[in-house]
Steps between C-alpha positions, in 0.01 A plus 500: 500500500511366855871449575618383840857565610614174659858601576754749369493458123255207508132556412182311427228609258215277376542661157866390484584128500174417681614669819821302545784693665709677235786747485342845506454650153544163324321174435795302640369261763683446830464125440665530159805671646518247784487210253765663280744544789427202722377254238774553245780637714538812286671797659252772609679748274445273196135452597454877539638560152292219349175639643575871469499577869768612741715269709337661806157408358612136478620502860178670619296239313700216660456655844127536443474140380674362811315735738162390363514122431126438554399775261747385236379139533138618464582690179681196360203276582260742328731520198512119467120477532445766231748325271318170551163662427636661183636165376170330587325771296719419197790741537822373349804436714846624409587140411202484260609821331860378463385173346277686253787726406735207436241333278489801267 
């Protein structure tokens, strides 16, 4: 395991979520917490409970996200590219799986 401490409570490990910044000791991505708070308007306390982390973890993740915009954009770009490659290789999308489930 080759874990890098990026900030207090925020780490990166290529064996965990492909090296994306996560809350230490979890697989909860910084980007996921940012999207949950900023994208949906949920209160950080609600987000913390939903993802099984502390409210302080959510705030540390948000601070890390805003302090490192280039890094976060790079991870998002890589994530989109990998998703596109997987779909090109025949992986099913969430929409595909939902349609199949409804047809049953």
